[in-house]
C-alpha angles and dihedrals in degrees: 000000000000131000133239145169117288087291089072119191093287088075088064090058106041111015143037120243091274088081099046099104095056112051097145093044089054091050090055099041105040130273126266121228121260091261099045127100133203113249092246129033109245113178136194089233110025096195098054107157096235106133137119108283091240088068106052119188105242097178101046113134118261116250091252090053095062109105116250093356123153120223110306111284094007123115112230096238088067090058134069095228106119092196092055091047092050091050091047091051092051095046099036121014105036096072089063090066087076117097089212090066092047091051091054090058095041091055092054094101097189088057094045096045093051094051093042091051091048093052107030092037093056105046092151089064092055105034111115092353135129111243134188124200109200111207095008097181106176090005097242097133090049090051091051091050091053091047088052090060107267112159094211132014125189111202109196119199127166098197135061087267081090089081091054089048090055090054092049091049092050094044089055093049097241099108089112088063105031122062118187115216117194115212144067110306088231089065100041121121116187115243111272093223092058093069090072101025095052098025096242110192138165118239120265113282094025096111100153110123096198133033126235087264093059097254127122110280101264100175093135102114119111099192132022115200122191140156094207103144122123134187109315085004101276105055110111092033096233088142088079091060091045092053090051091048091050093050092046103042114014122095101248102227106017101035124104132216119210113229091033101188137021132194132195116212136193135191139164114254142187113231105145099155093060094039092053091045090057091051091048090052090049092050091047091051091053093047089051090052092053091052090047092051092048092048093048091050093047100043103030105022096237122127110220096171090102087074096050095097093052092046090049090053092051093050094045092050090051105039102029107023103041128097114244132211110241141172099212124191114240088247090066090075113098099186141011110283121253126220111253098183139341127213128200101202092208095061109017117118139217087256089059089055093056092082145270123308135358091297087089088077129206095300095039095251122118115275127179111238112193093171096056108054139164127355088338090077105112113245096010113140109246123212133187114184124182116193124186115215126218138186110265092221091057097039118121108205136186125230092278096051098257125121113291121237108283092022124102134205139023135257093218138136108210104243098177145293128301125207129196140145145230131206133203131209103204145122122301116275100181120107093244097053106025109111093007103065119067116273118248100230096192110038119202130206137201126191127184093194127123091263090069099057116218123013123156089242093056115172130299110234122199106197119207119238087239127018123246110233122225115216128205114258092014134097119220118209122201111190127176146088141275130218131184129197141169117259120249089236097056134010088210095063129066140205122210126211127199125191116182147140131212132217134176131209139167110281108257096027122108130245126199121237090259092060096255134107141116093287097053111115099174138009120188130208123266111275125203123190133171122204131191119224100208 
């Protein structure tokens, strides 16, 4: 189980982000398909700063004005503010107490197969060991760990799903091994009686009696399991809790994290049907507004046109500048993906989880930075895609719509960028643990990319306001950088910024690094777009 904003993971599976603020309502009223949209764009945080940079929001609330917010960029479970924690529970955790949500994750067979292979396929890693499952949900990972030979398993669950997990554990006859602890992992203290009964012990050389948080040193866990990943890996910000759990409970040099490594990926895609549908919805919303304003003026004598610009901005943010869940075919990819960011789960930090690039700001919340633009932004993820165009009438394609073997080029156009992630379950590679921690003899792997087909994470697609055409006999270059930062309104949600420029040249000709050269036919201006990931 992982945790997420009030959307919960079920929204990844059955609804676009328009539905994220109303999980329980959707459960009661019927669930839209993955491609449907609500008629209006309700959002969890209606003032998300996700607009083109040429239109800054000058009246957005300051971070300290957001009701029940923790410090900017900090998830509430890392604080001691009970009001912030209660708000976080209501907006984020409580939806995971629904069995329907758990079922959506448990029927994602790519997810299930990867975790099962990592646990059942590496019994020697689990036999006789102490294991912790962070965000256990239904308890299935904890049950697998016990079946793989663990001597003690701590299954941590914040919501009332903990009671269901206890029943699952008992029904599978591992309740003498697995103990379910309900609460935030940041607040967990291992049962005192377990130190003697299960022989809990810190690894040699770990002589600290208390942790940096003033608790008893509890670094006695050999393996931490967790399914913590959100859309595009970071959304939901459960990584913060996992880092705290690792630093509190995992043996520093011999302990293992599963997954052990995570990678964020990005590629240009063609997805015109959906891109155009979003624009049609945006246009329809504005036409509806005009009719509303005319009707209000005619029937009630009140002129509402003064609000049209603000309404337009809201609709544009939602329909045009919002990431969308998608299950793309592999043929939608127009270039090999680039790595946005890599995480070693044994050494990554809470700061790493705040986003990609300097845009995250000092506190981890999004800040505009007019003096640090383009690829020069420190930490931004650069990309440089070259896409060869080809005439549609001459295009040889495979079954998924991509270029067939022996063929070259794509019809396109470029509709936007897609982001996804992969995780590995393998041996430690960090200097502290390599050669000291047990080897993982049978590594496992999980990708949420288009090549895998359906996963409940899908891909996040950021459609461009206007498509980039691909022309036969010409190569289009898209060069720029991507950044990602937590919103000021919620540390569990992210905004994504792209800055890029395009150029086109005759296929086979050369282009200098600056985008010039004898073969260059066109060079566009620098574009900068900011998307919300609701």
